[in-house]
N, C-alpha and C positions, 0 to 999 in steps of 0.2 A: 475830127470824127467824121466818118462816112455815114451819111443819112440814107437809110433804106426805106423807100416809100411803097413797098410791095403790099398789094392786097393779097391776103392768103388764099383767096378763091378766084376762080374765073367765073364770071357771071354770064350765063347764056339764057337771057330772058328770065323766067322764074327759077331756073336751075342755077345752082352754085356748085362748081367742081373744085375740089381742093387741090392745090399744087402738090401737096404732100402725097395725095393718092396718085396723081399723074406720074410723079417721079419714082414712086414705089413701083408702079407698073413698068415704067421704062427701065428701071434698075433690074427688075426680074427678067425682062426680055434680053437685055445685053448680058446679064449674069448667066443666063442659060446659053445664049448663042456663042459666047467666047469659048467655054470649055468644050462644047459639042464640036466646034470647028477644030479644036486642038486634038481631041482624042480620036477623030474619025479615021486616022491612019491605023489604029489598032483595035478600036471598038466599033461595033456596028452602030449605024445611026439609030436603029430601034432600041438597042441597049442604052445608048447615050441619052436619048430623049426620055427613056423610062427612068433612068437615074436622076436626070435633071428635074423631071416633072414631080417625082416623089420628094426630091430634095426641096422643091418650092413648097409643096404641101406640108412637109415636115417643118419647114422654116416658119410658115404662117401659124401652124399649130403651136410650135415652140414659142414663138414671139408672143402670142396671145396668152399662153399658159403662164409664162414667166411674169407677164404683166399682171395677170389675175392673182398670182401668188404674192406679188409685191403689194397689191392693193386688196388683200384678202379681207380686211376689215370692212371694206365697202361691198365687195362681191358676195360675202357671206350673208349680208342683209338683202342684196339684190341679185339672187342667183340667175335670174332670167337675163340679166345684162351680160353675163359671161359670153353668150353667143353673139351679142350685138357688136361684132368687130367693126362694122361700118361706122360706128360712132367714135372710133379712135381707140387708142390704147394698145400699143405693142412694145415689146422690149427687144432691142437689137441682139442682145446676147442670146435670147431665146431662139431667134431666127438662125443664128450661127450654129448653135448646138443642135437644134431640131433638124435643120437642113442637112448638116453633116451626118447625123445619126441615120436619118431616113435614106440618104444617098448611099451610105455604107451598107445598110441592110439590103437594099435593092441590088447593089453591085455584088454582094455576097451571094444572093439568091441566083443571079444570072451568071455567076462564075466569071465575072469581069476582073482583070488584074487590079486589086484593091489599091496598093501603094501607088502605082503609076497613075491610075485614074484620079486618086485623091490629090496627088501633086498637081495635076492639070486642073481639076475642078476648083481648087482654092482660088485660082485667078478670077474665075467668074463670081465666086462668093464675095471676094473683095471688091470687084468692080460694081456689083449690084449694090453693095452697102454704100460705096462712095457716091454713086448716082442718086440713091435715095436721100442722101444728105442734102442735095440741092433743094429738095422740098422743105427740109428743116430750116435751111437758110432763109428761104423766101417767107416761110410762116413765122419764123422767130420763136419756135416752140421751146427750145431748150435755153433757159436763162443762164446767164454767165456772170462772172464777177466784174467789178469795175476795171476799166482798162486805162492804162496810161502809156504803155508801150506794147505795140503789136497791131493787129487789125481791130481798131476801135470803131464800133458802129452804134447807131441808134435808130430804132424803128419809128417811123412817123405816121404811117397810115392809121386811120381811125379804127379799122377793124383788125389791126395786127395783134398777134399774140406776143410780139416781141417787146423788149424794154426800150425806154426812151434813150438810154445810154448816157455816157459812153461805156460800153461793155465789150468784152472780148467776143469775137465771132468764133467761139470754140468749136462749133460743128464744122466750120470751114477748115480749121486747123486739122480736125480729124479726117475730113475728106481728102485733103492734100496728103496727109500722112498715109492713109490707106492706099491712095493711088500710087504712091512711091513703093509701098510694099508689093502691090500688084505688078509694077514694072520689074521689081527685083525677082519676083516669082517667075515671071515669064522669061526673063533673061537666064536664070538658073535652069529652068526646065528645058528651054530650047538648047542651051549649051550642052547640058547633060545628055539630052536625047540625040543630039547630033554627034556626040563623041563616040569613038570606037570603044568596044569592050576593053576593059582593063585600063582606061585612061584615068588620070588623076582625079578629074571631077566626078567620074562615075564611082570611084572608090570613096571619095569624100562625101557623096550625097546618095546614100542608099535610098531605095524606093520608100516613099512615105516621109522622108525628112523635110522635103519642101513644104508639105502640108503642115507638119508640126512646127516647123520653123516659122511659118506664117502665123500660126496660132499663138506662138510665143510673142512675136512682134506686135500682133494686134492687141493682145492682152497688155503688153507693156505700154502701147500707145493710149489705150483706154485708161489705164492706171494713172498715167501722167496728165493727159489732157482733161480728164474728168475733174481734176483738182481745180480747173478754171470754171466749172459749171456749178450753178446753184441747183441742187437737186434735193433728194430726201436727206433727212438728218443722218449723221454718221451712225453706223450700227455696230462696228467692231474694229478695234485697232485704229480708230479715227478715220476709217474708210467707209464710203457709201457702198450701196449694193453693187452697182456696176463696177466699181473698183475692186471689190472683193471677188466678183466673178472673174474679172481680168487677172487678178493675182492667182486665183485657182486655175485658170486656163494656162498661165505661165508654168505653174508647178506640174500640171499634167503633161504639158508639152515637153518640159525638161525630162520627165520620167520616160516618156515615149521615145524621145531622141536617144537617151541613154540605152534603152532597150534595143532600138534599131541598130545602134552602133555596136553594142555588145553582141547581138545576134550576128552581125556582119563579121566581126572578128572571130567568133566561134565557128561560123561557117567556113571561113577561110582556113582556120587552123585544122578543121576536120578534113577539108579537101586536100591538104598537103601532108597529112599525117600518113606514116607508112602503114601499109596493109598488114 
């Protein structure tokens, strides 16, 4: 078993700064910087930062809203606490959905190419989530099942939120998995973007498919890895809330991928049809 002696806070005199908050901020920074750098060849810097900024705002609102809905029994009794986001309480799936929706609406309003920009932006979304998980690892916030094979850890600091162990370091599994999906997204995006028109990879990956492909993979990862976490009681089909949202994301992603490929085939057929 690996012993993790981490203090969940940095103590600066009378002040205590949470590692979770620090890595959330770092994740937002790099999650914005990466796609802005990628899209600057086709999207103005002003448009890119507008989309990214509102994506962050939408992500924060979505993360808090989903958490409030999940704990509605408490917040219905303490409605003033809904706005007290500094006390903690966010849901990652809310950040993904809220950020993607807000970015889409801003891109639509600014007449930015939606599919291509979304394919680039998802790399930053994944990177930001992965970096944010470092804070979860240090804090030990997400409890997991007993570990016999895998990364087995135990938290030893007196102020830790983690378990004494040995338990699975499930959030680290998720962090590594998400980083692998980001690497795949970047590889596919750059290869398709560098390919000449009519190449096989351009035909295989219509605009928007990288975004929805990542959504499917992320949902699949959460569905699998969350089985190692101790969270809320099961709510439906033996699955917990985050697993149900992951399953829903996979179903939506499959539907959107089918739509994109069907539209591509229909468009090709129309373009070659005799006048």
